C-alpha positions in Angstrom: 103.4 121.6 86.3 101.3 118.7 88.0 102.9 117.5 91.2 102.6 114.0 92.7 102.1 113.8 96.4 100.7 111.8 99.2 96.9 111.8 99.6 95.3 113.1 102.7 91.9 112.8 104.0 91.2 116.5 102.9 91.3 115.1 99.2 88.5 112.8 99.6 85.8 115.3 98.3 87.9 115.8 95.0 88.8 112.0 94.8 85.0 111.2 95.0 84.2 113.7 92.1 87.1 112.1 90.1 86.1 108.6 90.7 82.4 109.9 89.8 83.6 111.4 86.8 85.4 108.5 85.3 82.3 106.2 85.5 84.3 102.9 86.4 82.6 102.2 89.4 78.8 101.7 89.4 78.7 102.8 93.2 80.0 106.2 92.3 77.8 106.8 89.3 75.0 109.4 90.1 75.5 109.1 93.9 75.0 111.8 96.4 78.6 113.5 96.5 78.4 114.2 100.3 77.8 110.5 101.0 80.5 109.5 98.7 83.0 111.8 100.0 82.3 110.4 103.5 83.0 106.8 102.0 86.2 108.0 100.2 87.5 109.8 103.4 87.0 106.5 105.6 88.9 104.3 103.0 91.6 106.9 103.1 91.8 107.0 106.9 92.1 103.2 106.7 94.9 103.5 104.1 96.9 106.2 105.9 96.6 104.7 109.4 100.1 103.1 108.9 102.7 102.6 106.1 101.0 99.4 104.7 99.4 101.6 101.8 100.4 104.4 99.6 97.8 106.6 98.0 99.1 109.3 95.7 97.4 112.2 94.0 98.3 114.4 91.1 97.8 118.0 92.0 97.5 120.9 89.4 99.4 124.2 90.2 96.3 125.6 91.1 95.8 123.1 94.0 93.0 121.1 92.2 93.5 117.4 91.6 94.3 116.0 88.3 93.9 112.3 89.5 
């Protein structure tokens, strides 16, 4: 069963891969995954610094992110 949980900075790489995969954001299409991971991580840090934002992820039973 897929679980919903709060995102952490450790999720940055998988989130970058998901964002790249859906193709909605030109910035992520074909970009260097390490650079994109850094950008997503920086955004997550900004969002998680206080309780003004909530970022959730869907996690598969094997620990990978579904969304």
